[in-house]
C-alpha angles and dihedrals in degrees: 000000000000099000113022095084094046125009098035092049090051092048091055091052105040107024104025096161094051088042090059090052092051091047091052086052089058089048090053087063089055093049093049100040108021093244140054105240122243087240133021119195085166098296121051119275141169102243134138116346146280133053091264094172087077089064094042093054096046093049092051095045095054091047089057098251110162114234141119093295097164092058090043090053089051089056092049091053092049091052091051101041110026129078113235115217091202119022088195084081094040146278135093128301120247093008089148088072108012091069086066106032094041096234149066109245126237089249082083111073110251087011096165093052088051090051093049094048087052090054093051090049092049090052089052092050088052091053093049091045091053091050091048093050099250097130098170092056091044090055094046097050093041086057092046092053091057090064088096087090091074091057092061114103101207094190092062098026098233140095117252144157131277134210123237090274092056094254119144119255093228137036135192091322093063113137112197089197092061114104126218129020105085091007132068115223093335143055143245094278094060092043089057088081104037098113093088092162097060110041096156092049091051092049091052091050089058092048102272139310097304091053090045090054089051089054091052092047090053090049091057094040105128098189117129093249093052092046094060112124133185112266125228137076113356147157131252091261089067091056092045092051091055091049091051090063095208100123115252092343112125106194093173094061131070106240090062098051100100099036101093089051 
């Protein structure tokens, strides 16, 4: 969560040999424990969310980094398709149901953020499967990654979580500037642009490229009215975002990192 969007991508570009050694270190966790943990510091821990190793492996593989990519791919499939009895060791939450419904419910804290991280991982599995010649798996996981469409509430114009019955988390009182709930360390505005792997699909969901541009402009609107946030308990990233004075953009926190690009 903290490093796949930034540090690992840089390792693959600038220090590919060392990157391969570090990746094999992640794979050693898998060989020893049966899972790659959600967080390695350096021991495995259950912290933050998403099986980010899926993304790290795929990114390195398409960039030509040398590592045990077959075992890495095996770990990726296990993350995506197997129920973990204890996510402190690794694996995705709610995989007994999310594989079929296409989402993590809002009964899990930050359920929509979990869901979106799973979509990104599924896309990365599809890319790696295609490169490895597993066309059926590539097709399946590419389709799974497009399930983000069902999490878009067209009446309110934002992505949000659902309960097990498929009902939206929030109704008419929804505030996209509010942190937490469905979202981990961010809000509905930032999660409007989380499908970094399918920009055209996202633009179409908003009504085309011009409407998409309007959404981006609104996100970066630094007027006082646009900058209003829900008060209450927060984290330092909320304060930093205010000081940045770029609307709802939160440069110091992970979910925002790809949006300007």
